[in-house]
N, CA, C and O atoms as a Tinker XYZ file with bonds, in Angstrom:
   504  protein
     1  N    -10.126000   -3.051000  -17.529000    73     2
     2  CA    -9.574000   -3.732000  -16.346000    64     1     3
     3  C    -10.460000   -4.491000  -15.061000    63     2     4     5
     4  O    -10.125000   -5.457000  -14.376000    81     3
     5  N    -11.754000   -3.640000  -15.013000    73     3     6
     6  CA   -12.982000   -4.586000  -13.865000    64     5     7
     7  C    -13.525000   -5.649000  -14.739000    63     6     8     9
     8  O    -13.589000   -6.682000  -14.073000    81     7
     9  N    -13.890000   -5.810000  -15.790000    73     7    10
    10  CA   -14.050000   -6.890000  -16.603000    64     9    11
    11  C    -13.167000   -8.101000  -16.206000    63    10    12    13
    12  O    -13.741000   -9.155000  -15.933000    81    11
    13  N    -11.872000   -8.033000  -16.155000    73    11    14
    14  CA   -10.949000   -8.859000  -16.119000    64    13    15
    15  C    -10.528000   -9.011000  -14.791000    63    14    16    17
    16  O     -9.664000   -9.838000  -14.499000    81    15
    17  N    -11.230000   -8.057000  -13.700000    73    15    18
    18  CA   -10.439000   -8.012000  -12.093000    64    17    19
    19  C    -10.574000   -9.471000  -11.263000    63    18    20    21
    20  O    -10.052000   -9.818000  -10.203000    81    19
    21  N    -11.358000  -10.086000  -12.046000    73    19    22
    22  CA   -11.357000  -11.650000  -10.950000    64    21    23
    23  C    -10.354000  -12.117000  -11.100000    63    22    24    25
    24  O     -9.916000  -12.833000  -10.200000    81    23
    25  N     -9.599000  -11.903000  -12.276000    73    23    26
    26  CA    -8.273000  -12.848000  -12.472000    64    25    27
    27  C     -7.314000  -12.544000  -11.777000    63    26    28    29
    28  O     -6.419000  -13.365000  -11.580000    81    27
    29  N     -7.272000  -11.105000  -11.164000    73    27    30
    30  CA    -6.470000  -10.775000   -9.954000    64    29    31
    31  C     -6.141000  -11.396000   -8.736000    63    30    32    33
    32  O     -5.134000  -11.250000   -8.044000    81    31
    33  N     -7.370000  -12.285000   -8.527000    73    31    34
    34  CA    -7.009000  -13.116000   -7.264000    64    33    35
    35  C     -6.166000  -14.243000   -7.298000    63    34    36    37
    36  O     -6.062000  -14.859000   -6.237000    81    35
    37  N     -5.616000  -14.602000   -8.156000    73    35    38
    38  CA    -4.426000  -15.764000   -8.315000    64    37    39
    39  C     -3.213000  -14.684000   -8.306000    63    38    40    41
    40  O     -2.156000  -15.314000   -8.366000    81    39
    41  N     -2.989000  -13.312000   -8.252000    73    39    42
    42  CA    -1.668000  -13.023000   -8.970000    64    41    43
    43  C     -1.287000  -11.927000   -7.961000    63    42    44    45
    44  O     -0.173000  -11.551000   -7.594000    81    43
    45  N     -2.464000  -11.536000   -7.629000    73    43    46
    46  CA    -1.883000   -9.900000   -6.675000    64    45    47
    47  C     -1.886000   -9.013000   -7.586000    63    46    48    49
    48  O     -2.395000   -9.023000   -8.707000    81    47
    49  N     -0.972000   -7.834000   -6.756000    73    47    50
    50  CA    -0.874000   -6.278000   -7.682000    64    49    51
    51  C     -0.093000   -6.637000   -8.535000    63    50    52    53
    52  O     -0.270000   -5.974000   -9.557000    81    51
    53  N      1.196000   -7.826000   -8.697000    73    51    54
    54  CA     2.033000   -7.661000  -10.040000    64    53    55
    55  C      1.611000   -7.228000  -11.304000    63    54    56    57
    56  O      2.165000   -6.383000  -12.008000    81    55
    57  N      0.604000   -7.856000  -11.541000    73    55    58
    58  CA     0.373000   -7.897000  -12.590000    64    57    59
    59  C     -0.156000   -6.522000  -13.372000    63    58    60    61
    60  O     -0.145000   -6.301000  -14.583000    81    59
    61  N     -0.732000   -5.470000  -12.033000    73    59    62
    62  CA    -1.301000   -4.039000  -12.807000    64    61    63
    63  C     -0.224000   -3.305000  -12.496000    63    62    64    65
    64  O     -0.311000   -2.142000  -12.889000    81    63
    65  N      0.902000   -3.621000  -11.845000    73    63    66
    66  CA     2.330000   -2.658000  -11.966000    64    65    67
    67  C      2.392000   -2.290000  -10.477000    63    66    68    69
    68  O      3.510000   -2.101000   -9.997000    81    67
    69  N      1.488000   -2.189000   -9.827000    73    67    70
    70  CA     2.018000   -1.416000   -8.202000    64    69    71
    71  C      2.706000   -2.322000   -7.240000    63    70    72    73
    72  O      3.122000   -1.824000   -6.193000    81    71
    73  N      2.856000   -3.441000   -7.441000    73    71    74
    74  CA     4.139000   -3.696000   -6.568000    64    73    75
    75  C      5.518000   -3.906000   -6.588000    63    74    76    77
    76  O      6.249000   -4.533000   -7.355000    81    75
    77  N      5.751000   -3.138000   -5.409000    73    75    78
    78  CA     7.106000   -3.305000   -5.111000    64    77    79
    79  C      8.101000   -1.918000   -5.694000    63    78    80    81
    80  O      9.272000   -1.830000   -6.062000    81    79
    81  N      6.764000   -0.757000   -5.533000    73    79    82
    82  CA     7.535000    0.447000   -5.981000    64    81    83
    83  C      7.379000    1.082000   -4.451000    63    82    84    85
    84  O      6.492000    0.768000   -3.658000    81    83
    85  N      8.381000    1.990000   -4.230000    73    83    86
    86  CA     8.676000    2.726000   -3.276000    64    85    87
    87  C      9.062000    3.986000   -3.865000    63    86    88    89
    88  O     10.071000    4.194000   -4.539000    81    87
    89  N      8.012000    4.940000   -3.491000    73    87    90
    90  CA     7.515000    6.364000   -3.741000    64    89    91
    91  C      8.680000    7.330000   -3.135000    63    90    92    93
    92  O      8.464000    8.493000   -3.475000    81    91
    93  N      9.330000    7.253000   -2.692000    73    91    94
    94  CA    10.617000    7.611000   -1.790000    64    93    95
    95  C     11.561000    7.509000   -2.784000    63    94    96    97
    96  O     12.279000    8.498000   -2.931000    81    95
    97  N     11.704000    6.764000   -3.352000    73    95    98
    98  CA    12.676000    6.434000   -4.342000    64    97    99
    99  C     12.759000    6.843000   -5.938000    63    98   100   101
   100  O     12.610000    6.243000   -7.003000    81    99
   101  N     13.071000    8.160000   -5.538000    73    99   102
   102  CA    13.044000    8.760000   -6.763000    64   101   103
   103  C     13.546000    8.076000   -8.185000    63   102   104   105
   104  O     12.877000    7.839000   -9.191000    81   103
   105  N     15.043000    7.823000   -7.910000    73   103   106
   106  CA    15.980000    7.389000   -9.094000    64   105   107
   107  C     15.307000    6.261000   -9.885000    63   106   108   109
   108  O     15.133000    6.330000  -11.102000    81   107
   109  N     14.892000    5.093000   -9.036000    73   107   110
   110  CA    14.084000    4.334000   -9.030000    64   109   111
   111  C     12.522000    3.855000   -9.981000    63   110   112   113
   112  O     12.167000    2.903000  -10.676000    81   111
   113  N     12.001000    5.000000   -9.557000    73   111   114
   114  CA    10.564000    5.632000  -10.341000    64   113   115
   115  C     11.033000    5.799000  -11.691000    63   114   116   117
   116  O     10.601000    5.160000  -12.651000    81   115
   117  N     12.072000    6.816000  -11.740000    73   115   118
   118  CA    12.347000    7.238000  -12.991000    64   117   119
   119  C     13.325000    6.173000  -13.827000    63   118   120   121
   120  O     13.160000    6.203000  -15.046000    81   119
   121  N     13.933000    5.603000  -13.520000    73   119   122
   122  CA    14.438000    3.925000  -13.939000    64   121   123
   123  C     12.833000    3.269000  -14.684000    63   122   124   125
   124  O     12.418000    2.922000  -15.789000    81   123
   125  N     12.606000    3.322000  -14.043000    73   123   126
   126  CA    10.842000    2.539000  -13.977000    64   125   127
   127  C      9.973000    3.186000  -15.228000    63   126   128   129
   128  O      9.083000    2.622000  -15.864000    81   127
   129  N     10.421000    4.366000  -15.379000    73   127   130
   130  CA     9.374000    5.474000  -16.408000    64   129   131
   131  C      8.127000    5.091000  -15.741000    63   130   132   133
   132  O      7.134000    4.605000  -16.280000    81   131
   133  N      8.340000    5.436000  -14.206000    73   131   134
   134  CA     6.835000    5.588000  -13.852000    64   133   135
   135  C      6.864000    7.431000  -13.619000    63   134   136   137
   136  O      5.926000    8.220000  -13.738000    81   135
   137  N      7.929000    7.630000  -13.350000    73   135   138
   138  CA     8.117000    9.434000  -13.549000    64   137   139
   139  C      8.938000    9.655000  -14.237000    63   138   140   141
   140  O      9.865000    8.881000  -14.476000    81   139
   141  N      8.748000   11.056000  -14.843000    73   139   142
   142  CA     9.743000   11.848000  -15.787000    64   141   143
   143  C     10.798000   12.586000  -14.514000    63   142   144   145
   144  O     10.487000   12.880000  -13.360000    81   143
   145  N     12.171000   12.747000  -15.241000    73   143   146
   146  CA    13.252000   13.605000  -14.355000    64   145   147
   147  C     12.687000   14.716000  -13.931000    63   146   148   149
   148  O     12.308000   15.537000  -14.766000    81   147
   149  N     12.530000   14.945000  -12.607000    73   147   150
   150  CA    12.382000   16.376000  -11.933000    64   149   151
   151  C     11.134000   16.000000  -11.456000    63   150   152   153
   152  O     10.753000   16.855000  -10.657000    81   151
   153  N     10.196000   14.958000  -11.609000    73   151   154
   154  CA     8.789000   14.811000  -11.083000    64   153   155
   155  C      9.027000   14.464000   -9.599000    63   154   156   157
   156  O     10.057000   14.065000   -9.057000    81   155
   157  N      7.702000   14.742000   -9.037000    73   155   158
   158  CA     7.924000   13.756000   -7.868000    64   157   159
   159  C      6.785000   12.762000   -7.565000    63   158   160   161
   160  O      5.643000   13.207000   -7.451000    81   159
   161  N      7.047000   11.326000   -7.415000    73   159   162
   162  CA     6.573000   10.311000   -7.085000    64   161   163
   163  C      5.117000   10.259000   -6.852000    63   162   164   165
   164  O      4.171000    9.820000   -7.506000    81   163
   165  N      5.252000   10.901000   -5.605000    73   163   166
   166  CA     4.035000   11.081000   -4.467000    64   165   167
   167  C      3.118000   12.075000   -5.235000    63   166   168   169
   168  O      1.922000   11.825000   -5.084000    81   167
   169  N      3.453000   13.338000   -6.167000    73   167   170
   170  CA     2.861000   14.124000   -6.464000    64   169   171
   171  C      1.763000   13.672000   -7.581000    63   170   172   173
   172  O      0.594000   14.019000   -7.744000    81   171
   173  N      2.894000   12.439000   -8.533000    73   171   174
   174  CA     2.545000   11.472000   -9.847000    64   173   175
   175  C      1.268000   11.251000   -9.544000    63   174   176   177
   176  O      0.297000   11.628000  -10.200000    81   175
   177  N      1.263000   10.353000   -8.083000    73   175   178
   178  CA     0.680000    9.058000   -7.611000    64   177   179
   179  C     -0.742000    9.602000   -7.035000    63   178   180   181
   180  O     -1.778000    8.958000   -7.200000    81   179
   181  N     -0.703000   10.774000   -6.382000    73   179   182
   182  CA    -2.039000   11.443000   -6.103000    64   181   183
   183  C     -2.688000   12.362000   -7.216000    63   182   184   185
   184  O     -3.772000   12.943000   -7.163000    81   183
   185  N     -1.673000   12.346000   -8.330000    73   183   186
   186  CA    -2.755000   13.367000   -9.310000    64   185   187
   187  C     -3.341000   11.966000  -10.088000    63   186   188   189
   188  O     -4.414000   12.073000  -10.681000    81   187
   189  N     -2.721000   10.814000  -10.087000    73   187   190
   190  CA    -3.265000    9.796000  -10.745000    64   189   191
   191  C     -4.238000    8.800000  -10.145000    63   190   192   193
   192  O     -4.789000    7.941000  -10.833000    81   191
   193  N     -4.513000    8.999000   -8.309000    73   191   194
   194  CA    -5.396000    8.927000   -8.028000    64   193   195
   195  C     -6.875000    9.738000   -8.197000    63   194   196   197
   196  O     -8.003000    9.307000   -8.436000    81   195
   197  N     -6.404000   10.993000   -7.985000    73   195   198
   198  CA    -7.513000   12.129000   -8.732000    64   197   199
   199  C     -8.402000   11.566000  -10.333000    63   198   200   201
   200  O     -9.564000   11.285000  -10.629000    81   199
   201  N     -7.407000   11.607000  -10.870000    73   199   202
   202  CA    -7.640000   11.098000  -12.506000    64   201   203
   203  C     -8.953000   10.315000  -12.106000    63   202   204   205
   204  O    -10.111000   10.624000  -12.389000    81   203
   205  N     -8.509000    9.243000  -11.391000    73   203   206
   206  CA    -9.124000    7.720000  -11.543000    64   205   207
   207  C    -10.365000    7.797000  -10.966000    63   206   208   209
   208  O    -11.388000    7.195000  -11.290000    81   207
   209  N    -10.143000    8.802000   -9.850000    73   207   210
   210  CA   -11.333000    9.185000   -9.246000    64   209   211
   211  C    -11.405000    7.453000   -8.124000    63   210   212   213
   212  O    -12.159000    6.481000   -8.095000    81   211
   213  N    -10.392000    7.804000   -7.511000    73   211   214
   214  CA   -10.247000    7.026000   -6.578000    64   213   215
   215  C    -10.751000    7.868000   -5.035000    63   214   216   217
   216  O    -10.483000    9.050000   -4.817000    81   215
   217  N    -11.445000    7.055000   -4.166000    73   215   218
   218  CA   -12.054000    7.582000   -2.920000    64   217   219
   219  C    -11.476000    6.236000   -1.761000    63   218   220   221
   220  O    -11.540000    6.168000   -0.534000    81   219
   221  N    -11.073000    5.546000   -2.508000    73   219   222
   222  CA   -10.494000    4.646000   -0.909000    64   221   223
   223  C     -9.541000    3.657000   -1.928000    63   222   224   225
   224  O     -9.621000    3.171000   -3.056000    81   223
   225  N     -8.205000    3.697000   -0.322000    73   223   226
   226  CA    -7.214000    2.854000   -0.978000    64   225   227
   227  C     -7.555000    1.296000   -0.051000    63   226   228   229
   228  O     -7.956000    1.379000    1.110000    81   227
   229  N     -7.417000    0.405000   -0.487000    73   227   230
   230  CA    -7.408000   -0.847000    0.289000    64   229   231
   231  C     -5.706000   -1.151000    0.103000    63   230   232   233
   232  O     -5.136000   -1.127000   -0.988000    81   231
   233  N     -5.150000   -1.393000    1.205000    73   231   234
   234  CA    -3.897000   -1.789000    1.115000    64   233   235
   235  C     -3.296000   -3.049000    2.283000    63   234   236   237
   236  O     -3.436000   -2.698000    3.454000    81   235
   237  N     -2.755000   -4.231000    2.110000    73   235   238
   238  CA    -1.848000   -5.408000    2.316000    64   237   239
   239  C     -0.828000   -5.145000    2.880000    63   238   240   241
   240  O      0.081000   -5.502000    2.131000    81   239
   241  N     -0.239000   -4.519000    4.211000    73   239   242
   242  CA     0.946000   -4.760000    4.379000    64   241   243
   243  C      1.818000   -5.587000    5.273000    63   242   244   245
   244  O      1.406000   -6.148000    6.288000    81   243
   245  N      2.985000   -5.625000    4.853000    73   243   246
   246  CA     3.714000   -6.902000    6.064000    64   245   247
   247  C      4.293000   -6.098000    6.663000    63   246   248   249
   248  O      4.958000   -5.185000    6.174000    81   247
   249  N      4.050000   -6.420000    8.290000    73   247   250
   250  CA     4.492000   -5.917000    9.458000    64   249   251
   251  C      5.949000   -6.833000    9.408000    63   250   252   253
   252  O      6.200000   -7.906000    8.859000    81   251
   253  N      6.614000   -6.098000   10.067000    73   251   254
   254  CA     8.140000   -6.608000   10.851000    64   253   255
   255  C      7.539000   -6.940000   12.333000    63   254   256   257
   256  O      6.533000   -6.632000   12.971000    81   255
   257  N      8.737000   -7.756000   12.536000    73   255   258
   258  CA     7.626000   -8.799000   13.948000    64   257   259
   259  C      8.335000   -7.452000   14.874000    63   258   260   261
   260  O      7.848000   -7.388000   16.003000    81   259
   261  N      9.483000   -6.291000   14.554000    73   259   262
   262  CA     9.403000   -5.528000   15.411000    64   261   263
   263  C      8.330000   -4.328000   16.015000    63   262   264   265
   264  O      8.351000   -3.497000   16.922000    81   263
   265  N      7.459000   -4.729000   15.024000    73   263   266
   266  CA     5.944000   -3.897000   14.988000    64   265   267
   267  C      4.792000   -4.575000   15.480000    63   266   268   269
   268  O      3.741000   -4.278000   14.911000    81   267
   269  N      4.733000   -5.402000   16.386000    73   267   270
   270  CA     3.576000   -6.153000   16.595000    64   269   271
   271  C      2.606000   -6.022000   17.137000    63   270   272   273
   272  O      1.814000   -6.911000   17.451000    81   271
   273  N      2.503000   -4.574000   17.381000    73   271   274
   274  CA     0.724000   -3.829000   17.872000    64   273   275
   275  C      0.923000   -3.034000   16.643000    63   274   276   277
   276  O      1.942000   -2.671000   16.055000    81   275
   277  N     -0.976000   -2.779000   16.307000    73   275   278
   278  CA    -1.350000   -1.895000   14.942000    64   277   279
   279  C     -0.996000   -0.897000   15.190000    63   278   280   281
   280  O     -0.361000   -0.345000   14.291000    81   279
   281  N     -1.182000   -0.155000   16.438000    73   279   282
   282  CA    -0.723000    1.249000   16.901000    64   281   283
   283  C      0.889000    1.627000   16.508000    63   282   284   285
   284  O      1.348000    2.723000   16.187000    81   283
   285  N      1.434000    0.591000   16.621000    73   283   286
   286  CA     3.241000    0.877000   16.440000    64   285   287
   287  C      3.369000    0.546000   14.895000    63   286   288   289
   288  O      4.487000    0.909000   14.529000    81   287
   289  N      2.642000   -0.007000   13.851000    73   287   290
   290  CA     2.758000   -0.364000   12.648000    64   289   291
   291  C      2.602000    0.761000   12.091000    63   290   292   293
   292  O      3.451000    1.039000   11.244000    81   291
   293  N      1.536000    1.747000   12.345000    73   291   294
   294  CA     1.566000    2.899000   11.963000    64   293   295
   295  C      2.342000    3.818000   11.987000    63   294   296   297
   296  O      2.362000    4.709000   11.137000    81   295
   297  N      3.282000    3.725000   13.200000    73   295   298
   298  CA     4.309000    4.670000   13.171000    64   297   299
   299  C      5.723000    4.273000   12.052000    63   298   300   301
   300  O      6.572000    4.986000   11.516000    81   299
   301  N      5.472000    2.857000   12.039000    73   299   302
   302  CA     6.792000    2.418000   10.630000    64   301   303
   303  C      6.514000    0.877000   10.890000    63   302   304   305
   304  O      5.822000    0.140000   11.592000    81   303
   305  N      7.798000    0.832000    9.561000    73   303   306
   306  CA     7.949000   -0.536000    9.288000    64   305   307
   307  C      7.185000   -1.299000    8.837000    63   306   308   309
   308  O      7.042000   -2.447000    9.257000    81   307
   309  N      6.369000   -0.635000    7.615000    73   307   310
   310  CA     5.261000   -0.897000    7.088000    64   309   311
   311  C      4.947000   -0.454000    6.080000    63   310   312   313
   312  O      3.721000   -0.366000    6.025000    81   311
   313  N      5.604000    0.008000    4.909000    73   311   314
   314  CA     5.824000    0.941000    3.597000    64   313   315
   315  C      4.357000    1.008000    2.845000    63   314   316   317
   316  O      3.849000    2.086000    2.540000    81   315
   317  N      3.692000   -0.352000    2.563000    73   315   318
   318  CA     2.816000    0.064000    2.008000    64   317   319
   319  C      1.537000    0.714000    2.557000    63   318   320   321
   320  O      0.837000    1.441000    1.852000    81   319
   321  N      1.249000    0.424000    3.860000    73   319   322
   322  CA     0.589000    0.855000    4.699000    64   321   323
   323  C      0.753000    2.587000    4.654000    63   322   324   325
   324  O     -0.003000    3.457000    4.223000    81   323
   325  N      1.992000    2.643000    5.253000    73   323   326
   326  CA     2.557000    4.424000    5.484000    64   325   327
   327  C      2.346000    5.244000    4.395000    63   326   328   329
   328  O      1.723000    6.299000    4.512000    81   327
   329  N      2.841000    4.831000    3.260000    73   327   330
   330  CA     2.781000    5.121000    1.868000    64   329   331
   331  C      1.201000    5.577000    1.294000    63   330   332   333
   332  O      0.956000    6.530000    0.553000    81   331
   333  N      0.193000    4.562000    1.891000    73   331   334
   334  CA    -1.234000    5.133000    1.366000    64   333   335
   335  C     -1.636000    6.138000    2.416000    63   334   336   337
   336  O     -2.213000    7.137000    1.988000    81   335
   337  N     -1.422000    6.046000    3.789000    73   335   338
   338  CA    -1.523000    7.005000    4.488000    64   337   339
   339  C     -0.827000    8.559000    4.142000    63   338   340   341
   340  O     -1.449000    9.597000    4.369000    81   339
   341  N      0.366000    8.541000    3.639000    73   339   342
   342  CA     0.802000    9.630000    3.636000    64   341   343
   343  C      0.190000   10.271000    2.214000    63   342   344   345
   344  O      0.122000   11.498000    2.136000    81   343
   345  N     -0.196000    9.556000    1.242000    73   343   346
   346  CA    -0.791000   10.041000   -0.062000    64   345   347
   347  C     -1.987000   10.524000    0.437000    63   346   348   349
   348  O     -2.095000   11.750000    0.444000    81   347
   349  N     -2.914000    9.867000    0.857000    73   347   350
   350  CA    -4.124000   10.495000    1.757000    64   349   351
   351  C     -3.468000   11.745000    2.240000    63   350   352   353
   352  O     -3.611000   12.716000    1.496000    81   351
   353  N     -2.817000   11.912000    3.272000    73   351   354
   354  CA    -2.676000   12.970000    3.919000    64   353   355
   355  C     -2.422000   14.224000    3.218000    63   354   356   357
   356  O     -2.921000   15.277000    3.617000    81   355
   357  N     -1.543000   14.150000    2.018000    73   355   358
   358  CA    -1.056000   15.085000    0.717000    64   357   359
   359  C     -2.332000   15.207000    0.287000    63   358   360   361
   360  O     -2.851000   16.092000    0.966000    81   359
   361  N     -3.210000   14.708000   -0.605000    73   359   362
   362  CA    -4.382000   14.946000   -0.898000    64   361   363
   363  C     -5.059000   15.767000   -0.091000    63   362   364   365
   364  O     -5.351000   16.866000   -0.563000    81   363
   365  N     -5.541000   15.406000    1.526000    73   363   366
   366  CA    -5.847000   16.211000    1.997000    64   365   367
   367  C     -5.698000   17.742000    2.044000    63   366   368   369
   368  O     -6.629000   18.542000    1.948000    81   367
   369  N     -4.162000   18.091000    2.233000    73   367   370
   370  CA    -4.073000   19.307000    2.125000    64   369   371
   371  C     -4.276000   20.148000    1.094000    63   370   372   373
   372  O     -4.011000   21.318000    0.817000    81   371
   373  N     -4.658000   19.501000    0.750000    73   371   374
   374  CA    -5.479000   19.781000   -1.165000    64   373   375
   375  C     -7.108000   19.886000   -1.399000    63   374   376   377
   376  O     -7.691000   20.257000   -2.417000    81   375
   377  N     -7.665000   19.444000   -0.137000    73   375   378
   378  CA    -9.143000   19.152000    0.032000    64   377   379
   379  C     -9.702000   18.336000   -0.924000    63   378   380   381
   380  O    -10.735000   18.487000   -1.577000    81   379
   381  N     -8.763000   17.320000   -0.921000    73   379   382
   382  CA    -9.009000   15.628000   -1.485000    64   381   383
   383  C     -9.085000   14.992000   -0.617000    63   382   384   385
   384  O     -8.123000   14.624000    0.057000    81   383
   385  N    -10.585000   14.625000   -0.367000    73   383   386
   386  CA   -10.722000   13.329000    0.662000    64   385   387
   387  C    -10.359000   12.384000    0.209000    63   386   388   389
   388  O    -10.246000   12.498000   -1.011000    81   387
   389  N    -10.034000   11.214000    0.670000    73   387   390
   390  CA    -9.525000    9.433000    0.314000    64   389   391
   391  C     -9.161000    9.125000    1.372000    63   390   392   393
   392  O     -8.438000    9.789000    2.115000    81   391
   393  N     -9.846000    7.563000    1.663000    73   391   394
   394  CA    -9.686000    7.025000    2.665000    64   393   395
   395  C     -8.555000    5.779000    2.518000    63   394   396   397
   396  O     -8.347000    5.169000    1.469000    81   395
   397  N     -8.003000    5.585000    3.555000    73   395   398
   398  CA    -7.251000    4.095000    3.398000    64   397   399
   399  C     -7.341000    3.260000    4.594000    63   398   400   401
   400  O     -7.227000    3.419000    5.809000    81   399
   401  N     -7.616000    2.204000    3.691000    73   399   402
   402  CA    -8.163000    0.563000    4.894000    64   401   403
   403  C     -6.780000    0.025000    4.926000    63   402   404   405
   404  O     -6.454000   -0.449000    3.837000    81   403
   405  N     -5.895000   -0.043000    5.819000    73   403   406
   406  CA    -4.713000   -1.034000    5.744000    64   405   407
   407  C     -4.782000   -2.284000    6.562000    63   406   408   409
   408  O     -5.412000   -2.372000    7.616000    81   407
   409  N     -4.219000   -3.067000    6.106000    73   407   410
   410  CA    -5.040000   -4.406000    6.302000    64   409   411
   411  C     -3.466000   -5.040000    6.706000    63   410   412   413
   412  O     -2.877000   -5.643000    5.809000    81   411
   413  N     -2.821000   -4.904000    8.009000    73   411   414
   414  CA    -1.647000   -5.389000    8.414000    64   413   415
   415  C     -1.660000   -7.475000    7.803000    63   414   416   417
   416  O     -2.628000   -8.236000    7.776000    81   415
   417  N     -0.657000   -7.669000    7.544000    73   415   418
   418  CA    -0.297000   -9.065000    7.056000    64   417   419
   419  C      0.727000   -9.502000    7.577000    63   418   420   421
   420  O      1.634000   -8.882000    7.022000    81   419
   421  N      1.272000  -10.368000    8.491000    73   419   422
   422  CA     2.091000  -11.322000    9.156000    64   421   423
   423  C      1.773000  -12.648000    9.742000    63   422   424   425
   424  O      0.814000  -13.061000   10.395000    81   423
   425  N      3.251000  -13.376000    9.162000    73   423   426
   426  CA     2.536000  -14.771000    9.337000    64   425   427
   427  C      3.343000  -14.927000   11.277000    63   426   428   429
   428  O      3.499000  -15.994000   11.871000    81   427
   429  N      3.629000  -13.805000   11.712000    73   427   430
   430  CA     3.541000  -14.148000   13.373000    64   429   431
   431  C      2.354000  -13.993000   13.697000    63   430   432   433
   432  O      2.180000  -14.455000   14.825000    81   431
   433  N      1.376000  -13.538000   13.233000    73   431   434
   434  CA    -0.349000  -13.588000   14.001000    64   433   435
   435  C      0.239000  -13.032000   15.433000    63   434   436   437
   436  O      0.596000  -13.686000   16.413000    81   435
   437  N      0.222000  -11.785000   15.255000    73   435   438
   438  CA     0.994000  -10.772000   16.878000    64   437   439
   439  C      0.589000   -9.617000   16.283000    63   438   440   441
   440  O      1.276000   -8.615000   16.476000    81   439
   441  N     -0.775000   -9.519000   15.326000    73   439   442
   442  CA    -1.062000   -8.211000   15.809000    64   441   443
   443  C     -2.360000   -7.696000   16.643000    63   442   444   445
   444  O     -3.513000   -7.855000   16.242000    81   443
   445  N     -2.126000   -7.273000   17.449000    73   443   446
   446  CA    -3.176000   -6.758000   18.542000    64   445   447
   447  C     -4.282000   -6.001000   18.146000    63   446   448   449
   448  O     -3.732000   -5.209000   17.381000    81   447
   449  N     -5.502000   -5.696000   18.147000    73   447   450
   450  CA    -6.360000   -6.919000   18.718000    64   449   451
   451  C     -7.334000   -7.942000   17.624000    63   450   452   453
   452  O     -8.471000   -8.401000   17.735000    81   451
   453  N     -6.252000   -8.041000   16.508000    73   451   454
   454  CA    -6.934000   -8.646000   15.489000    64   453   455
   455  C     -6.548000  -10.516000   15.878000    63   454   456   457
   456  O     -5.445000  -10.948000   16.213000    81   455
   457  N     -7.868000  -11.353000   15.689000    73   455   458
   458  CA    -7.633000  -12.692000   16.667000    64   457   459
   459  C     -6.685000  -13.569000   15.382000    63   458   460   461
   460  O     -5.789000  -14.346000   15.712000    81   459
   461  N     -7.004000  -13.334000   14.051000    73   459   462
   462  CA    -5.939000  -14.079000   13.302000    64   461   463
   463  C     -5.278000  -12.821000   11.801000    63   462   464   465
   464  O     -6.010000  -11.970000   11.296000    81   463
   465  N     -3.925000  -13.034000   11.422000    73   463   466
   466  CA    -3.995000  -11.924000   10.881000    64   465   467
   467  C     -3.676000  -12.417000    9.299000    63   466   468   469
   468  O     -3.587000  -13.637000    9.163000    81   467
   469  N     -3.515000  -11.690000    8.236000    73   467   470
   470  CA    -3.578000  -12.601000    7.195000    64   469   471
   471  C     -2.095000  -12.841000    7.075000    63   470   472   473
   472  O     -1.143000  -12.240000    7.572000    81   471
   473  N     -2.179000  -14.113000    6.105000    73   471   474
   474  CA    -0.957000  -14.474000    6.347000    64   473   475
   475  C     -0.105000  -15.709000    7.117000    63   474   476   477
   476  O      0.915000  -16.350000    6.866000    81   475
   477  N     -1.084000  -15.676000    8.172000    73   475   478
   478  CA    -0.617000  -16.800000    9.608000    64   477   479
   479  C     -1.133000  -17.406000    9.247000    63   478   480   481
   480  O     -0.202000  -18.199000    9.109000    81   479
   481  N     -2.274000  -18.139000    8.704000    73   479   482
   482  CA    -2.794000  -19.209000    8.728000    64   481   483
   483  C     -1.730000  -19.874000    7.482000    63   482   484   485
   484  O     -1.037000  -20.838000    7.809000    81   483
   485  N     -1.629000  -19.338000    6.080000    73   483   486
   486  CA    -0.869000  -20.088000    5.363000    64   485   487
   487  C      0.632000  -20.709000    5.849000    63   486   488   489
   488  O      1.269000  -21.739000    5.627000    81   487
   489  N      0.795000  -19.636000    6.536000    73   487   490
   490  CA     2.183000  -19.836000    6.800000    64   489   491
   491  C      2.389000  -21.478000    7.855000    63   490   492   493
   492  O      3.218000  -22.385000    7.778000    81   491
   493  N      0.835000  -21.179000    9.061000    73   491   494
   494  CA     0.983000  -22.384000    9.715000    64   493   495
   495  C      0.820000  -23.605000    9.066000    63   494   496   497
   496  O      0.951000  -24.681000    9.651000    81   495
   497  N      0.579000  -23.509000    8.046000    73   495   498
   498  CA    -0.211000  -25.168000    7.557000    64   497   499
   499  C      0.296000  -25.348000    5.976000    63   498   500   501
   500  O     -0.304000  -25.988000    5.112000    81   499
   501  N      1.851000  -24.451000    5.778000    73   499   502
   502  CA     2.843000  -24.938000    4.411000    64   501   503
   503  C      3.652000  -24.918000    4.891000    63   502   504
   504  O      4.710000  -25.203000    4.331000    81   503
């Protein structure tokens, strides 16, 4: 995968299967065969992170316009960053440290104190 990682810049997370998965939706995770019946998707995700030696998660999360400030976004409205933080917290309880670098993405460009959020330039020029 690392050898071909440069190809992902044109496709985002979808080719590696990590896009649009909600770990709280157990039924969907079972249907997609990401977990077996009876397994916790969060536990399976944590085990995979540990097995793969992941120590930092970089996330890009879309913010709802209801959460214009970064500190409010951490409270809700953004599944990707919130899920990553939840996995890190879950692992921390087991004594495993993983860092999350959550990048907000919004076309509204209203994330204080960020001068220009990801997605704003594209929205303004396309």
